[in-house]
N, C-alpha and C positions, 0 to 999 in steps of 0.2 A: 504494500500500500504506500502511495506517495505521501510525502509529508503534508502537502497542501490538502489532500483528501482527508488525511488523519485530522488535521486541524479543523476542517469543516465538520467532521464527525463528532469531535469533542466539543464543538461550539465554544472554543476557548474565549474567555473574557477575564477581566482583571478585577472582578468584584471582590471586596475584602471579606465578604461573608461566604465566598465559595469554598467548598471543602475539597480535599484531595487526599490520596493515599500516601502514606509515608511510613518508613521504618522509624519507630520511636523507642529509644532506650530510656528506661526509667530505673532509678535507684530505689530498691525496696527497703522497708524499715530495718530488715536484718542485714543490710549492707550488700545484698546481691544486686545484679543488674538484669532486668527483664527486657527482652528484645522481641518486639512483635509489630505487626502492621497496625497502624492507627489512622483515624481520620483527623486531619489537621485543617486549619483555616489559613487562607492566604494572609489574613491579618496577623497570624502567628509568626510570619516570616519577618526578618529584619527589614527595615526601610532602606532600600538601596536603589541604584540607577536602573537596573534591568530586572524585570520579572521574566523568567524563562520556563517554558513548559519542557520538562525533561522527558526524552524518549529512551535514552540509554544511559546507564551508569556502569561502572566497573568496580569490582571488589579489590581492595588493597589491604595490606597488612595493617595500615593505620586505621582502617575501618573496623577491623577485628579488635584492635586495641581499644578504640573508642567505645565499641559495643560491649566490651568486657569491663568498662569502668576505669580505664587507665587515665588518671587525672593529669598525667604529663601530656596527654593528647587532648582531652576534653575536660574542661574545668567544671562545667555546670550541666546538670541533667534536670529534666528530660531533654533529650537531644536526638537529632537525626544525623547519623554519620553519612559518609559518602564523599570522598575527596575528588571524585570525577563526575562530570555530567556533560551530556551533549543533548541539545534540543533547539528550540525555536523561541525567539524573543516574542513575547506577547504584550509587553508594555515597556516603554523606554522613556526615561527622563533626560536623555542626552541625544544630541544630533548624530553621534557617531554610529548609532545602531537604531534600526527601525523595526517595527513589527514585521515578523516574517523572516528576519535574518536567522540563518542556521549557524549555531555557535557552539564552541567547546569551552569548558572551564575545567582546568586541572590545577591542583595545588593551591597556593596562597592559604587562606584560612578556611576554605570551603570544607565542610564536614568535620572540622576540628572544633572550633567554637562558633562557627557560623553554620546554620542549618544546611545540611548537605544534600548530595545528589541521589541518595536512596529514597527519593520522593518524586512525586509528579511535578512539583514546582520548586524552584529556588529563586531567591532574590539577592543579587550580588552587585558589587561595584563594577562599572564598565571597565575599569583598569585591570580586572582579572580575566577578561573575556577575549577569546581568539575566534575570528571568523573561521568557519569550516573550510579547510583547504579544498580546492576544486576537485582533486581526484581522490578524495576520501569521503565516504559516506559517514553519516553520524554513527552508525554501528561500527564501522571500521575505526573511526576515531576513538571509540571507547575500547575496542580490542587493544588498541595501542595505549591510550589513556596515560595515567601517571607512570605506570610501569614501563611502557614503551618509551615515553618521553624521558624517563630516567635513564634507560638503556641508551637511548640516542644521545643524551647529554654526555655520557661516558665516551661514546664513539666520536662525538664532536670534538672532545678533548684529544682523543687518539689521533684523529685526522689533523687537528690543529698542531699537534706535536710533531707531525711529519712522518708518522708510522704508516708505511704502505703495505699492501698485501705481500710484496716480496721481502719485507723486513723480517718475516718469520711468523711463528704461530702466536695466536691470541688466546689466552686462557680466560674462560668464563666460569666462575664459581657459583654454586647454588643454581645450576643450569636448568633445573626443572621448575624453579619458581617463576613467578610472573615476570620479574625483571630479567632474570637469567635466560629464560627461554626466548624472550623477545630479543635480548642481546645476541644470542646464538643466531637467530633467524636474520636479524638486521646485518650483523657482521658478514654472514654468508652472502647476503644480497650485494654487499659492497666488495665481494670477492676476497675477503680475508680468510685465512686458514684457521679454523676455530677448533680448540680443544675444550670440551665441556667436562666439568666436574659434577658428578652426581653420586649420591648414596643410594640410588634406586636402580639396581641392575635391570629391572623390568622396563625402565624408561630409556635404555640405551638406543634402541632402534628408533624410537620417537625423536630423540635428540639428533640422530643422524638424518632423519627425514627433514628436520628443521634446518639442517645445514652443517652440523658438526662433522668434522673429518675424523676426529677421534673422541672417544669418551673414556675418561679415567675415573677411578674410584676416589673417594675421599682420602683413603689411606695413602694412595699414590700422590696426593696433593698436599700432604702434611708431613713436614720434617720433624723428627723427634731427636735429632742429634744436638740441636742447639747451636750449630755452627753459624757464625755471623754472616758468612757468604756461602752460597751453593752454586753449582754450575749453572751458567746462564741458559735458560730454556726459552723464555717468553719475550717476544717483542713488545707485548703490552698485555695488560690484565684488566678485566672488568670483574671486580669483587663485590659480592652482595652479602657476604657472611661475616667478615671480620675475624678476630681471634687468630689462632695459630695458622689457619689457612691463608689469611692475609699476610702474616709474617713470613710464611714460607714463600708465598708468591713474590713478595718484595725481594727476598734474598735470592730468588731464582730468576729474576728478570735480567735480561741482557743489558749491555752497556747502552745508556741513554734511552732505555725503555721507559714506559709510563704505566702506572697503576692507578685506576680510579676505584674509589670505594663509595658505596651508597648504602651499606647496611651492616647490621651487627647481629644477625640471627644466631650465630654461634657464640659470639662474645663481643663486648665493647672494649675489651683489653687488647693492647697491641704491644708485644714484646719483640723489639727489633733494635739492632745497633745502628749507628750512623754509617757503617761501612758501605751498604748499597748506595747511599746518597753521595758520599764523598769519594768513593773509588770507582763507581760505575755511572755516576751522574743520573741515577734513577730518580724519577719524579713520582710522588704520591699526591694525587689530587682528589679532594673530597667532592662528592656530588650532592648538592642540596637543592633538588629540583623544585621544591615547593615555592621558594622565593626567587626563582630565576627572573631577572629583570626582563621586561617585556621585549626589548629589542633583541636580546639573545634568545628569548623564548620563540620569537618569530623565526629567527635564523634556524633554530633546531627543528621547528615544525617544517620549515622549508627543506631542510636536509632529509627529514623523514619522508615527505611525499615526493621528493625528486630522486632520492638515491637509496633510501633504507626500507621503504615499505615492503614487507615480506609478501611474496606471492602466495604463501600458505597460511594466511591469517586464520582460516577456519581450523587448521590443525593446532594452532596455539590456543584456541579459545573454545568455550562452550557457553551457551546462553541459558539463563534461568529466569524464572518469574520472581516478582517481589516476594511471593509467598515462600520461596526457597531460601531467601537471604539469611534468616537467622541460623539455619543449619549450616549453610556454607561458611558463615563467619566463624562458627564453632570449629569446623573442619580446618579452616585456615590457621587457627591458633595451634592445632596439633601437627601442622606440617604435612597433612595428608592430601593437599591439593596439588594438582599438576597443571601448569599453564595458567591462562587468564580466564576468569569467570566474569562475564558481562551480564547485566541485568536489563531486561526489556520492560519498559514501563508503558 
């Protein structure tokens, strides 16, 4: 169904008393957090520049943390999580956007302390919003979403640093996760030679289908000798897990290689000497995609839709309804998900 037809079917309007479906997380008297679909009013949303009818969202680890009551992510409850949203502007207070514009919102404060994309409506500042790139549908934009944008942010740094496909192999840790799997597919699209790290042997063939040339186990990617330098293997690394795997990757990166880190699933600790930096000129760059300045954000989205958009997006993702979100968020916290889960609203 085309977006315009859908808009007509929904008879979208911006009445403050209009109700809509949303995931709502409430803190119970015993300190637990209840996650379920609720009816909310547009008047419940913050007053901002753009009211957007959301058609797709995507699940991210931050959403699972928010839904479980992590006060480092979300300070006040009840709250609607969802750091990704793609939809259509239905009311605008600024000239830069008009009703009917198809737009993407990823990062900033969406879904953290601002009512998020796991709902049929959001209301956000115009400065958070990106127009849908021409060759990406709203659904494809959410398959990519924050996880794909984060992966592309790492690749952006790798390219900027001058690492070419002929420079050598690129290591991707946490490769079956949303960021890792997207990094594997995007790097392959850019003709890089990808080595994927996974603790799930059953996912090896899937990772090869995404574009990994080799798949290695976690044990192969972690050094236990404690040596300050290891033989140089990697031209670059995209790390999503932190801890000793990141330490090993830094010590195993070739001269003038680059490592990007965007996560700490294994650990937020990093035990590494300065030797890789002062003897091999290795660079470690942190990726904080949520607050990416808009000019760079647009450059990264341009890189995605011109060079990195995977041909096999359907292999990376699966689509669920809003009703399935509470269970999917629980699965995400246990590390049992594979690839990207998008939500159709």
